N, CA, C and O of each residue as an XYZ file, in Angstrom:
932
protein
N      85.683    -17.539    112.636
C      84.991    -18.819    112.758
C      83.834    -18.688    113.743
O      83.965    -18.048    114.786
N      82.714    -19.293    113.407
C      81.540    -19.325    114.280
C      81.154    -20.791    114.492
O      80.987    -21.546    113.534
N      81.017    -21.175    115.743
C      80.571    -22.533    116.037
C      79.472    -22.481    117.092
O      79.692    -22.015    118.210
N      78.294    -22.960    116.725
C      77.183    -23.080    117.662
C      77.027    -24.552    118.012
O      76.711    -25.380    117.158
N      77.251    -24.861    119.276
C      77.300    -26.247    119.732
C      76.050    -26.566    120.550
O      75.945    -26.195    121.719
N      75.104    -27.263    119.912
C      73.871    -27.719    120.568
C      73.158    -26.560    121.265
O      72.761    -26.673    122.425
N      73.002    -25.453    120.552
C      72.413    -24.244    121.119
C      70.886    -24.371    121.180
O      70.241    -24.791    120.219
N      70.331    -24.000    122.328
C      68.872    -24.014    122.517
C      68.449    -22.666    123.081
O      69.031    -22.168    124.045
N      67.418    -22.081    122.459
C      66.882    -20.799    122.929
C      65.356    -20.868    122.828
O      64.811    -21.319    121.821
N      64.680    -20.416    123.880
C      63.221    -20.481    123.909
C      62.631    -19.081    123.845
O      63.017    -18.195    124.606
N      61.688    -18.895    122.923
C      60.983    -17.625    122.787
C      59.499    -17.922    122.679
O      59.039    -18.519    121.706
N      58.748    -17.491    123.706
C      57.319    -17.784    123.792
C      57.107    -19.286    123.631
O      57.597    -20.065    124.448
N      56.385    -19.708    122.592
C      56.110    -21.150    122.425
C      57.054    -21.820    121.433
O      56.860    -22.982    121.078
N      58.085    -21.086    120.983
C      59.003    -21.624    119.983
C      60.347    -21.970    120.620
O      60.991    -21.121    121.237
N      60.755    -23.210    120.466
C      62.083    -23.645    120.921
C      63.009    -23.696    119.712
O      62.782    -24.457    118.771
N      64.053    -22.875    119.749
C      64.993    -22.804    118.632
C      66.228    -23.645    118.944
O      66.726    -23.650    120.070
N      66.708    -24.351    117.930
C      67.877    -25.214    118.089
C      68.843    -24.988    116.934
O      68.477    -25.127    115.767
N      70.076    -24.639    117.273
C      71.087    -24.369    116.248
C      72.357    -25.134    116.568
O      72.866    -25.078    117.688
N      72.863    -25.849    115.576
C      74.087    -26.618    115.755
C      74.818    -26.652    114.401
O      74.534    -27.498    113.554
N      75.754    -25.727    114.217
C      76.498    -25.691    112.953
C      77.758    -24.856    113.134
O      77.939    -24.191    114.154
N      78.620    -24.900    112.133
C      79.872    -24.148    112.165
C      80.061    -23.400    110.856
O      79.778    -23.926    109.780
N      80.545    -22.162    110.960
C      80.898    -21.361    109.789
C      82.398    -21.118    109.863
O      82.886    -20.557    110.844
N      83.122    -21.528    108.853
C      84.579    -21.425    108.865
C      85.048    -19.990    108.640
O      84.293    -19.138    108.173
N      86.286    -19.748    108.976
C      86.882    -18.430    108.784
C      86.800    -18.026    107.311
O      87.108    -18.822    106.424
N      86.388    -16.796    107.061
C      86.283    -16.197    105.727
C      85.149    -16.791    104.891
O      85.031    -16.476    103.707
N      84.319    -17.638    105.482
C      83.158    -18.170    104.767
C      82.026    -17.142    104.788
O      81.876    -16.397    105.757
N      81.235    -17.104    103.719
C      80.125    -16.169    103.619
C      78.819    -16.952    103.535
O      78.593    -17.701    102.584
N      77.962    -16.771    104.538
C      76.708    -17.508    104.583
C      75.504    -16.593    104.539
O      75.498    -15.526    105.153
N      74.473    -17.021    103.801
C      73.205    -16.295    103.749
C      72.183    -17.042    104.595
O      72.001    -18.249    104.442
N      71.514    -16.307    105.496
C      70.480    -16.890    106.352
C      69.130    -16.546    105.742
O      68.781    -15.372    105.617
N      68.376    -17.563    105.365
C      67.097    -17.389    104.677
C      65.996    -18.090    105.457
O      66.259    -18.911    106.335
N      64.752    -17.747    105.118
C      63.629    -18.431    105.752
C      62.434    -17.523    105.907
O      62.542    -16.315    105.698
N      61.282    -18.090    106.273
C      60.054    -17.297    106.438
C      60.188    -16.300    107.586
O      61.055    -16.447    108.447
N      59.327    -15.291    107.593
C      59.287    -14.337    108.697
C      58.925    -15.050    109.996
O      58.053    -15.919    110.022
N      59.604    -14.671    111.066
C      59.338    -15.275    112.363
C      59.988    -16.624    112.584
O      59.721    -17.285    113.588
N      60.842    -17.044    111.654
C      61.454    -18.372    111.760
C      62.588    -18.417    112.773
O      62.913    -19.484    113.293
N      63.202    -17.250    113.061
C      64.313    -17.222    114.006
C      65.615    -16.701    113.435
O      66.671    -16.849    114.050
N      65.545    -16.085    112.249
C      66.772    -15.623    111.583
C      67.465    -14.515    112.375
O      68.663    -14.598    112.645
N      66.717    -13.485    112.744
C      67.303    -12.377    113.500
C      67.722    -12.821    114.899
O      68.726    -12.351    115.433
N      66.950    -13.723    115.485
C      67.311    -14.250    116.811
C      68.647    -14.966    116.755
O      69.442    -14.869    117.690
N      68.904    -15.684    115.672
C      70.189    -16.365    115.511
C      71.340    -15.360    115.561
O      72.340    -15.594    116.239
N      71.201    -14.239    114.843
C      72.249    -13.218    114.878
C      72.380    -12.622    116.275
O      73.493    -12.379    116.742
N      71.249    -12.385    116.948
C      71.282    -11.831    118.304
C      72.023    -12.754    119.269
O      72.743    -12.279    120.147
N      71.856    -14.046    119.115
C      72.556    -15.020    119.964
C      74.062    -14.961    119.731
O      74.845    -14.966    120.680
N      74.461    -14.904    118.463
C      75.888    -14.850    118.143
C      76.505    -13.547    118.647
O      77.632    -13.536    119.141
N      75.756    -12.447    118.518
C      76.275    -11.133    118.918
C      76.220    -10.906    120.419
O      76.899    -10.015    120.929
N      75.429    -11.691    121.138
C      75.360    -11.549    122.586
C      74.193    -10.730    123.094
O      74.158    -10.391    124.277
N      73.231    -10.397    122.235
C      72.064     -9.643    122.674
C      70.976    -10.559    123.237
O      70.023    -10.097    123.865
N      71.131    -11.842    123.005
C      70.315    -12.874    123.647
C      71.264    -13.971    124.121
O      72.341    -14.163    123.557
N      70.850    -14.685    125.163
C      71.689    -15.751    125.694
C      70.934    -17.072    125.625
O      69.740    -17.122    125.921
N      71.626    -18.145    125.234
C      70.938    -19.430    125.063
C      70.553    -20.083    126.385
O      71.152    -19.825    127.429
N      69.539    -20.931    126.308
C      69.140    -21.725    127.474
C      70.172    -22.797    127.747
O      70.457    -23.124    128.899
N      70.731    -23.342    126.677
C      71.814    -24.330    126.811
C      72.641    -24.343    125.537
O      72.232    -23.792    124.515
N      73.819    -24.981    125.603
C      74.723    -25.021    124.468
C      75.808    -23.969    124.577
O      75.838    -23.192    125.532
N      76.700    -23.945    123.596
C      77.841    -23.037    123.628
C      78.006    -22.293    122.307
O      77.657    -22.791    121.236
N      78.557    -21.071    122.424
C      78.859    -20.237    121.260
C      80.363    -20.006    121.218
O      80.934    -19.409    122.131
N      80.996    -20.480    120.158
C      82.441    -20.317    119.979
C      82.697    -19.358    118.817
O      82.194    -19.559    117.712
N      83.476    -18.327    119.076
C      83.832    -17.349    118.062
C      85.341    -17.234    117.997
O      85.987    -16.918    118.996
N      85.901    -17.485    116.839
C      87.360    -17.471    116.665
C      88.064    -18.334    117.703
O      89.054    -17.932    118.316
N      87.519    -19.535    117.879
C      88.094    -20.572    118.744
C      88.059    -20.234    120.228
O      88.770    -20.857    121.017
N      87.243    -19.255    120.621
C      87.082    -18.936    122.036
C      85.614    -19.026    122.422
O      84.730    -18.685    121.636
N      85.363    -19.491    123.646
C      84.000    -19.636    124.125
C      83.449    -18.267    124.537
O      83.933    -17.647    125.484
N      82.423    -17.808    123.803
C      81.811    -16.507    124.082
C      80.345    -16.652    124.471
O      79.554    -15.730    124.272
N      79.980    -17.809    125.025
C      78.582    -18.068    125.351
C      78.001    -17.009    126.277
O      76.854    -16.597    126.107
N      78.784    -16.567    127.255
C      78.294    -15.605    128.246
C      78.978    -14.246    128.133
O      78.816    -13.403    129.015
N      79.735    -14.020    127.070
C      80.461    -12.765    126.901
C      79.512    -11.625    126.535
O      78.627    -11.817    125.701
N      79.673    -10.437    127.139
C      78.853     -9.282    126.747
C      79.098     -8.911    125.289
O      80.183     -9.162    124.765
N      78.105     -8.317    124.626
C      78.235     -7.981    123.200
C      79.488     -7.178    122.850
O      80.136     -7.457    121.841
N      79.835     -6.188    123.668
C      80.958     -5.307    123.349
C      82.293     -6.035    123.338
O      83.254     -5.553    122.739
N      82.366     -7.191    123.994
C      83.627     -7.922    124.082
C      83.708     -9.093    123.101
O      84.666     -9.864    123.138
N      82.716     -9.229    122.234
C      82.740    -10.297    121.231
C      83.404     -9.781    119.948
O      83.304     -8.594    119.634
N      84.078    -10.662    119.211
C      84.775    -10.248    117.980
C      83.821    -10.115    116.800
O      84.027    -10.701    115.737
N      82.766     -9.322    117.019
C      81.636     -9.279    116.089
C      81.211     -7.839    115.825
O      81.185     -7.017    116.740
N      80.876     -7.536    114.568
C      80.147     -6.320    114.214
C      78.796     -6.757    113.668
O      78.705     -7.719    112.906
N      77.739     -6.037    114.068
C      76.399     -6.408    113.609
C      75.666     -5.171    113.110
O      75.740     -4.099    113.709
N      74.964     -5.343    112.011
C      74.141     -4.282    111.439
C      72.685     -4.731    111.463
O      72.321     -5.726    110.836
N      71.856     -3.987    112.197
C      70.437     -4.303    112.307
C      69.650     -3.652    111.169
O      70.158     -2.773    110.472
N      68.422     -4.087    110.995
C      67.539     -3.487    110.000
C      67.311     -2.013    110.305
O      67.179     -1.201    109.389
N      67.264     -1.661    111.603
C      66.956     -0.286    112.006
C      68.163      0.635    111.915
O      68.018      1.847    112.079
N      69.333      0.103    111.661
C      70.631      0.765    111.483
C      71.203      1.439    112.727
O      72.419      1.609    112.810
N      70.370      1.832    113.703
C      70.853      2.313    115.007
C      71.893      3.420    114.928
O      72.923      3.354    115.600
N      71.635      4.420    114.125
C      72.521      5.579    114.075
C      72.171      6.538    115.219
O      71.042      6.546    115.710
N      73.144      7.339    115.631
C      72.906      8.348    116.656
C      72.372      9.612    115.971
O      73.034     10.200    115.116
N      71.173     10.009    116.363
C      70.472     11.082    115.653
C      71.148     12.445    115.795
O      70.959     13.314    114.944
N      71.933     12.644    116.854
C      72.561     13.945    117.093
C      73.958     14.049    116.486
O      74.606     15.090    116.588
N      74.421     12.964    115.852
C      75.750     12.952    115.250
C      75.653     12.966    113.727
O      74.696     12.446    113.153
N      76.643     13.562    113.082
C      76.675     13.608    111.624
C      77.016     12.234    111.048
O      77.385     11.308    111.770
N      76.881     12.136    109.741
C      77.267     10.898    109.052
C      78.725     10.561    109.355
O      79.045      9.422    109.695
N      79.602     11.548    109.231
C      81.027     11.309    109.501
C      81.234     10.824    110.927
O      81.982      9.871    111.146
N      80.587     11.458    111.905
C      80.762     11.080    113.301
C      80.218      9.683    113.578
O      80.831      8.913    114.317
N      79.072      9.354    112.989
C      78.507      8.019    113.184
C      79.449      6.940    112.672
O      79.594      5.889    113.297
N      80.087      7.196    111.542
C      81.037      6.214    110.996
C      82.295      6.150    111.845
O      82.784      5.062    112.147
N      82.825      7.309    112.235
C      84.059      7.359    113.021
C      83.905      6.691    114.383
O      84.895      6.248    114.965
N      82.679      6.611    114.902
C      82.443      5.916    116.173
C      82.892      4.458    116.118
O      83.240      3.867    117.140
N      82.879      3.895    114.933
C      83.328      2.515    114.789
C      84.790      2.332    115.129
O      85.220      1.225    115.455
N      85.561      3.407    115.056
C      86.987      3.366    115.399
C      87.234      3.851    116.814
O      87.986      3.234    117.568
N      86.595      4.967    117.179
C      86.875      5.586    118.473
C      85.607      6.170    119.082
O      84.991      7.051    118.481
N      85.201      5.698    120.268
C      83.994      6.224    120.913
C      84.084      7.714    121.248
O      83.057      8.389    121.334
N      85.292      8.231    121.438
C      85.429      9.656    121.760
C      85.671     10.525    120.517
O      85.843     11.739    120.624
N      85.681      9.890    119.342
C      85.829     10.578    118.056
C      87.164     11.317    117.911
O      87.284     12.228    117.092
N      88.155     10.926    118.698
C      89.494     11.496    118.561
C      90.332     10.546    117.723
O      90.841      9.541    118.220
N      90.469     10.877    116.448
C      91.114      9.986    115.495
C      92.516     10.453    115.138
O      92.794     11.649    115.055
N      93.386      9.483    114.930
C      94.716      9.780    114.424
C      94.645      9.960    112.904
O      93.614      9.703    112.283
N      95.759     10.404    112.322
C      95.779     10.705    110.886
C      95.397      9.474    110.061
O      94.606      9.580    109.124
N      95.949      8.319    110.399
C      95.647      7.091    109.652
C      94.178      6.712    109.795
O      93.573      6.191    108.858
N      93.607      6.972    110.961
C      92.190      6.666    111.168
C      91.291      7.609    110.371
O      90.254      7.195    109.852
N      91.689      8.871    110.276
C      90.953      9.813    109.434
C      90.948      9.337    107.978
O      89.937      9.431    107.282
N      92.081      8.833    107.542
C      92.169      8.328    106.163
C      91.253      7.129    105.970
O      90.623      6.978    104.923
N      91.184      6.275    106.992
C      90.328      5.092    106.897
C      88.855      5.485    106.795
O      88.098      4.885    106.032
N      88.457      6.493    107.567
C      87.077      6.970    107.501
C      86.789      7.557    106.116
O      85.743      7.284    105.526
N      87.709      8.352    105.609
C      87.532      8.953    104.285
C      87.403      7.871    103.214
O      86.583      7.983    102.303
N      88.212      6.838    103.329
C      88.191      5.776    102.328
C      86.864      5.026    102.330
O      86.299      4.762    101.268
N      86.362      4.680    103.515
C      85.108      3.923    103.562
C      83.943      4.790    103.133
O      82.986      4.285    102.545
N      83.999      6.107    103.416
C      82.947      7.029    102.975
C      82.895      7.072    101.451
O      81.814      7.105    100.863
N      84.044      7.073    100.825
C      84.085      7.052     99.362
C      83.565      5.732     98.820
O      82.865      5.707     97.808
N      83.903      4.633     99.486
C      83.476      3.319     99.011
C      81.956      3.158     99.043
O      81.383      2.486     98.185
N      81.310      3.769    100.025
C      79.855      3.620    100.128
C      79.111      4.832     99.566
O      77.903      4.968     99.755
N      79.837      5.706     98.879
C      79.251      6.840     98.157
C      78.462      7.789     99.061
O      77.299      8.099     98.802
N      79.125      8.241    100.129
C      78.483      9.169    101.058
C      79.210     10.516    101.131
O      78.996     11.283    102.071
N      80.053     10.803    100.163
C      80.876     12.021    100.192
C      80.065     13.292    100.327
O      80.513     14.249    100.959
N      78.877     13.317     99.744
C      78.100     14.553     99.691
C      77.244     14.809    100.926
O      76.527     15.808    100.976
N      77.301     13.931    101.920
C      76.410     14.129    103.076
C      77.103     13.889    104.420
O      76.435     13.581    105.407
N      78.412     14.022    104.473
C      79.143     13.694    105.710
C      78.834     14.647    106.858
O      79.032     14.283    108.017
N      78.357     15.853    106.571
C      78.057     16.813    107.637
C      76.590     16.806    108.030
O      76.178     17.576    108.898
N      75.800     15.952    107.405
C      74.372     15.912    107.692
C      74.054     14.955    108.840
O      74.814     14.032    109.131
N      72.920     15.198    109.478
C      72.414     14.307    110.519
C      71.580     13.199    109.874
O      71.111     13.366    108.748
N      71.388     12.080    110.559
C      70.597     10.987    109.984
C      69.214     11.409    109.495
O      68.736     10.893    108.484
N      68.571     12.329    110.190
C      67.235     12.776    109.783
C      67.260     13.570    108.481
O      66.220     13.773    107.854
N      68.435     14.015    108.078
C      68.567     14.848    106.883
C      68.974     14.056    105.639
O      69.185     14.641    104.576
N      69.084     12.744    105.760
C      69.472     11.922    104.620
C      68.422     10.837    104.387
O      67.546     10.620    105.225
N      68.514     10.167    103.259
C      67.529      9.141    102.892
C      67.750      7.853    103.687
O      68.777      7.670    104.341
N      66.749      6.965    103.610
C      66.865      5.678    104.279
C      68.041      4.865    103.755
O      68.740      4.203    104.522
N      68.252      4.921    102.450
C      69.379      4.209    101.865
C      70.708      4.754    102.337
O      71.645      3.992    102.578
N      70.800      6.085    102.473
C      72.037      6.690    102.960
C      72.289      6.340    104.429
O      73.430      6.135    104.843
N      71.216      6.275    105.201
C      71.376      5.872    106.608
C      71.893      4.440    106.702
O      72.751      4.135    107.531
N      71.363      3.559    105.840
C      71.807      2.166    105.874
C      73.261      2.043    105.439
O      74.007      1.231    105.986
N      73.666      2.839    104.464
C      75.070      2.822    104.031
C      75.996      3.368    105.117
O      77.122      2.896    105.275
N      75.517      4.359    105.862
C      76.300      4.895    106.976
C      76.527      3.821    108.034
O      77.635      3.655    108.543
N      75.466      3.102    108.352
C      75.580      2.041    109.352
C      76.496      0.919    108.873
O      77.272      0.370    109.655
N      76.403      0.580    107.590
C      77.281     -0.452    107.037
C      78.735     -0.003    107.100
O      79.614     -0.790    107.451
N      78.992      1.256    106.763
C      80.359      1.782    106.814
C      80.918      1.709    108.224
O      82.091      1.384    108.410
N      80.088      2.009    109.222
C      80.537      1.930    110.614
C      80.903      0.490    110.990
O      81.878      0.260    111.706
N      80.128     -0.463    110.509
C      80.448     -1.876    110.766
C      81.778     -2.264    110.123
O      82.625     -2.892    110.758
N      81.948     -1.886    108.862
C      83.133     -2.310    108.118
C      84.413     -1.697    108.668
O      85.484     -2.295    108.562
N      84.310     -0.516    109.252
C      85.510      0.164    109.724
C      85.956     -0.339    111.096
O      87.042      0.015    111.557
N      85.146     -1.146    111.746
C      85.465     -1.615    113.097
C      86.558     -2.688    113.121
O      87.159     -2.948    114.163
N      86.809     -3.303    111.974
C      87.885     -4.291    111.864
C      87.665     -5.524    112.757
O      88.627     -6.093    113.273
N      86.415     -5.930    112.936
C      86.113     -7.158    113.657
C      86.123     -8.322    112.669
O      85.733     -8.142    111.515
N      86.560     -9.515    113.094
C      86.692    -10.633    112.150
C      85.370    -11.276    111.734
O      85.319    -11.998    110.738
N      84.296    -11.016    112.492
C      82.994    -11.615    112.186
C      81.996    -10.496    111.924
O      81.874     -9.562    112.717
N      81.279    -10.598    110.800
C      80.318     -9.569    110.400
C      78.932    -10.197    110.278
O      78.739    -11.161    109.537
N      77.970     -9.640    111.012
C      76.589    -10.109    110.984
C      75.706     -9.003    110.428
O      75.731     -7.878    110.928
N      74.929     -9.313    109.401
C      74.083     -8.313    108.756
C      72.640     -8.815    108.704
O      72.378     -9.938    108.274
N      71.708     -7.967    109.147
C      70.291     -8.330    109.149
C      69.570     -7.515    108.087
O      69.175     -6.376    108.337
N      69.397     -8.090    106.910
C      68.776     -7.434    105.756
C      69.335     -6.023    105.547
O      68.592     -5.044    105.619
N      70.625     -5.921    105.290
C      71.282     -4.615    105.276
C      70.947     -3.732    104.083
O      71.179     -2.525    104.141
N      70.409     -4.293    103.004
C      70.227     -3.510    101.783
C      68.760     -3.355    101.393
O      68.457     -3.018    100.249
N      67.848     -3.597    102.332
C      66.426     -3.567    102.005
C      65.934     -2.177    101.610
O      64.934     -2.049    100.903
N      66.639     -1.128    102.068
C      66.197      0.245    101.782
C      66.863      0.842    100.545
O      66.620      2.004    100.218
N      67.686      0.078     99.865
C      68.451      0.612     98.732
C      67.763      0.312     97.407
O      67.085     -0.705     97.258
N      67.951      1.221     96.439
C      67.418      0.958     95.101
C      68.251     -0.147     94.449
O      69.373     -0.399     94.889
N      67.734     -0.813     93.411
C      68.407     -1.991     92.837
C      69.853     -1.757     92.418
O      70.703     -2.615     92.655
N      70.151     -0.620     91.803
C      71.518     -0.364     91.337
C      72.479     -0.253     92.513
O      73.552     -0.857     92.500
N      72.098      0.518     93.530
C      72.957      0.684     94.701
C      73.012     -0.597     95.524
O      74.030     -0.913     96.140
N      71.906     -1.323     95.524
C      71.852     -2.629     96.193
C      72.963     -3.538     95.658
O      73.724     -4.110     96.438
N      73.055     -3.669     94.353
C      74.083     -4.514     93.741
C      75.482     -3.967     93.977
O      76.434     -4.725     94.167
N      75.598     -2.639     93.963
C      76.893     -2.012     94.204
C      77.387     -2.320     95.619
O      78.570     -2.596     95.819
N      76.476     -2.274     96.606
C      76.847     -2.560     97.987
C      77.191     -4.039     98.183
O      78.082     -4.375     98.963
N      76.485     -4.911     97.479
C      76.820     -6.336     97.546
C      78.234     -6.584     97.021
O      78.997     -7.358     97.597
N      78.564     -5.918     95.926
C      79.905     -6.050     95.351
C      80.955     -5.538     96.320
O      81.988     -6.177     96.520
N      80.689     -4.378     96.926
C      81.622     -3.814     97.911
C      81.778     -4.747     99.101
O      82.894     -4.994     99.559
N      80.669     -5.263     99.599
C      80.716     -6.156    100.755
C      81.543     -7.403    100.461
O      82.360     -7.823    101.280
N      81.325     -7.987     99.294
C      82.089     -9.165     98.907
C      83.571     -8.846     98.813
O      84.408     -9.640     99.242
N      83.898     -7.687     98.253
C      85.292     -7.275     98.121
C      85.955     -7.095     99.484
O      87.073     -7.560     99.702
N      85.265     -6.422    100.395
C      85.819     -6.185    101.734
C      85.978     -7.501    102.491
O      86.984     -7.708    103.169
N      85.001     -8.384    102.382
C      85.092     -9.682    103.055
C      86.286    -10.483    102.545
O      86.989    -11.123    103.326
N      86.512    -10.446    101.236
C      87.654    -11.161    100.658
C      88.980    -10.545    101.104
O      89.914    -11.259    101.468
N      89.052     -9.211    101.073
C      90.298     -8.531    101.429
C      90.678     -8.762    102.890
O      91.849     -8.961    103.214
N      89.680     -8.734    103.761
C      89.947     -8.827    105.204
C      89.725    -10.233    105.750
O      89.926    -10.484    106.938
N      89.309    -11.149    104.873
C      89.033    -12.521    105.289
C      88.002    -12.560    106.421
O      88.179    -13.256    107.421
N      86.925    -11.796    106.238
C      85.869    -11.730    107.240
C      84.959    -12.954    107.145
O      84.727    -13.491    106.062
N      84.461    -13.373    108.278
C      83.433    -14.399    108.332
C      82.082    -13.684    108.343
O      81.820    -12.858    109.218
N      81.231    -13.999    107.376
C      79.985    -13.250    107.187
C      78.766    -14.151    107.319
O      78.713    -15.243    106.753
N      77.776    -13.663    108.089
C      76.434    -14.228    108.081
C      75.473    -13.089    107.791
O      75.465    -12.085    108.503
N      74.660    -13.237    106.747
C      73.759    -12.177    106.335
C      72.335    -12.697    106.186
O      72.069    -13.584    105.375
N      71.426    -12.137    106.975
C      70.006    -12.465    106.840
C      69.451    -11.729    105.626
O      69.702    -10.538    105.441
N      68.703    -12.442    104.810
C      68.120    -11.822    103.617
C      66.878    -12.590    103.198
O      66.752    -13.789    103.447
N      65.953    -11.866    102.551
C      64.812    -12.523    101.912
C      65.036    -12.640    100.407
O      64.179    -13.135     99.674
N      66.183    -12.184     99.969
C      66.475    -12.109     98.540
C      67.402    -13.245     98.118
O      68.575    -13.273     98.489
N      66.868    -14.171     97.347
C      67.672    -15.306     96.893
C      68.821    -14.873     95.994
O      69.872    -15.513     95.978
N      68.627    -13.792     95.248
C      69.695    -13.303     94.381
C      70.886    -12.819     95.203
O      72.037    -12.988     94.800
N      70.600    -12.208     96.375
C      71.680    -11.811     97.270
C      72.496    -13.034     97.680
O      73.726    -13.009     97.677
N      71.791    -14.095     98.031
C      72.469    -15.311     98.474
C      73.372    -15.867     97.388
O      74.501    -16.278     97.653
N      72.856    -15.875     96.152
C      73.647    -16.436     95.060
C      74.824    -15.537     94.697
O      75.859    -16.023     94.242
N      74.671    -14.206     94.899
C      75.718    -13.273     94.500
C      76.872    -13.210     95.505
O      78.031    -13.077     95.112
N      76.558    -13.306     96.788
C      77.607    -13.078     97.772
C      77.946    -14.302     98.613
O      79.065    -14.413     99.114
N      77.000    -15.221     98.776
C      77.208    -16.315     99.725
C      77.770    -17.565     99.048
O      77.426    -17.889     97.912
N      78.629    -18.244     99.767
C      79.122    -19.543     99.338
C      78.288    -20.665     99.957
O      78.482    -21.845     99.665
N      77.354    -20.259    100.819
C      76.561    -21.233    101.560
C      75.240    -20.589    101.982
O      75.214    -19.425    102.383
N      74.159    -21.335    101.893
C      72.849    -20.859    102.325
C      72.336    -21.730    103.461
O      72.427    -22.958    103.428
N      71.792    -21.049    104.474
C      71.207    -21.749    105.623
C      69.756    -21.302    105.728
O      69.482    -20.123    105.952
N      68.837    -22.228    105.569
C      67.406    -21.922    105.653
C      66.907    -22.314    107.029
O      67.123    -23.436    107.487
N      66.228    -21.366    107.690
C      65.683    -21.611    109.021
C      64.165    -21.623    108.937
O      63.559    -20.750    108.317
N      63.556    -22.623    109.567
C      62.099    -22.731    109.638
C      61.728    -23.215    111.028
O      62.259    -24.217    111.507
N      60.825    -22.510    111.669
C      60.358    -22.875    113.014
C      61.514    -23.057    113.994
O      61.495    -23.964    114.826
N      62.525    -22.185    113.889
C      63.616    -22.204    114.848
C      64.650    -23.282    114.637
O      65.508    -23.495    115.494
N      64.583    -23.970    113.507
C      65.539    -25.042    113.232
C      66.075    -24.911    111.808
O      65.465    -24.256    110.963
N      67.206    -25.532    111.557
C      67.820    -25.463    110.236
C      67.154    -26.489    109.311
O      67.227    -27.695    109.547
N      66.509    -25.990    108.260
C      65.831    -26.854    107.303
C      66.722    -27.195    106.117
O      66.491    -28.183    105.420
N      67.749    -26.368    105.891
C      68.674    -26.611    104.777
C      69.983    -25.912    105.068
O      70.004    -24.804    105.604
N      71.079    -26.569    104.709
C      72.417    -25.997    104.872
C      73.262    -26.518    103.714
O      73.704    -27.666    103.718
N      73.479    -25.647    102.714
C      74.228    -26.120    101.554
C      74.395    -25.046    100.497
O      74.405    -23.854    100.805
N      74.526    -25.473     99.246
C      74.789    -24.572     98.130
C      73.578    -23.696     97.822
O      72.453    -24.196     97.795
N      73.788    -22.383     97.585
C      72.673    -21.504     97.203
C      71.975    -21.962     95.923
O      70.757    -21.833     95.809
N      72.724    -22.493     94.965
C      72.141    -22.886     93.683
C      71.071    -23.959     93.834
O      70.092    -23.969     93.087
N      71.249    -24.853     94.787
C      70.258    -25.916     94.993
C      68.917    -25.338     95.418
O      67.866    -25.850     95.033
N      68.950    -24.270     96.212
C      67.709    -23.605     96.620
C      67.056    -22.910     95.437
O      65.861    -23.065     95.183
N      67.866    -22.140     94.721
C      67.343    -21.343     93.613
C      66.742    -22.226     92.524
O      65.741    -21.863     91.907
N      67.353    -23.380     92.291
C      66.879    -24.297     91.246
C      65.810    -25.258     91.751
O      65.362    -26.138     91.016
N      65.400    -25.089     93.019
C      64.335    -25.927     93.555
C      64.719    -27.382     93.716
O      63.882    -28.267     93.539
N      65.974    -27.644     94.048
C      66.460    -29.022     94.145
C      66.401    -29.574     95.563
O      66.938    -30.650     95.826
N      65.762    -28.858     96.475
C      65.631    -29.313     97.852
C      64.246    -28.966     98.367
O      63.688    -27.952     97.948
N      63.664    -29.763     99.258
C      62.341    -29.432     99.811
C      62.308    -28.067    100.495
O      61.252    -27.438    100.567
N      63.460    -27.601    101.000
C      63.502    -26.303    101.671
C      63.193    -25.164    100.715
O      62.839    -24.072    101.158
N      63.319    -25.394     99.409
C      63.007    -24.350     98.427
C      61.560    -23.881     98.559
O      61.264    -22.708     98.334
N      60.658    -24.795     98.922
C      59.251    -24.437     99.043
C      59.036    -23.405    100.147
O      58.105    -22.603    100.073
N      59.886    -23.420    101.165
C      59.768    -22.454    102.250
C      60.043    -21.038    101.770
O      59.618    -20.068    102.398
N      60.762    -20.919    100.642
C      61.116    -19.621    100.097
C      60.259    -19.260     98.890
O      60.551    -18.300     98.177
N      59.207    -20.031     98.667
C      58.288    -19.734     97.574
C      58.737    -20.273     96.238
O      58.249    -19.831     95.197
N      59.670    -21.232     96.245
C      60.151    -21.836     95.002
C      59.496    -23.202     94.861
O      59.607    -24.036     95.760
N      58.825    -23.438     93.761
C      57.993    -24.644     93.644
C      58.503    -25.625     92.597
O      57.756    -26.498     92.157
N      59.762    -25.495     92.193
C      60.278    -26.393     91.151
C      60.448    -27.812     91.661
O      60.406    -28.763     90.881
N      60.645    -27.963     92.989
C      60.960    -29.296     93.527
C      59.758    -30.241     93.374
O      59.833    -31.404     93.769
């Protein structure tokens, strides 16, 4: 569960205000123009930015001032943040153990997630030796293996080709359902929102312009559709 209670954050000349709740196991897509505050919203929830006022509740606990490492959250950035000196296998295994000393069951878990994201052929390679799409899948696998109840994704599939893009969306939806994860995913792709999200949140100028069904946006049934380049309304 994610609850933002009268949250205010100031960046340069933009004052951002967020006040909403995402229920346990709900999947939300965060949409909106560039610079609207989508990534900042994830940073606030994850603890990489702190609000000027208001409270952040995660799984019924107040985490407004909690350091990122102590929040019940996994986050995947656009840059994927892999360690360049570690192999694909090691980067994924870090999600379980910082010292990379895994028990037998943990080794099995790493093997399983590697198979799910189709990285079997590059587990001994370094990030510089694999494609952008493979790096993004490695980072996603590390997030999924951490077993945190809240998953935040910032345009996680932008580097993937269309076929693998859809495959990863299917995998993500399956994992979220199996583990009852609460998901917020920033995306510029309306099809992503309709495929995986049960709810769409449109942000414009640091505020929520729409919060509701993805279909209403796609069909142009709300003024917020215009913010996404949809002119049916």
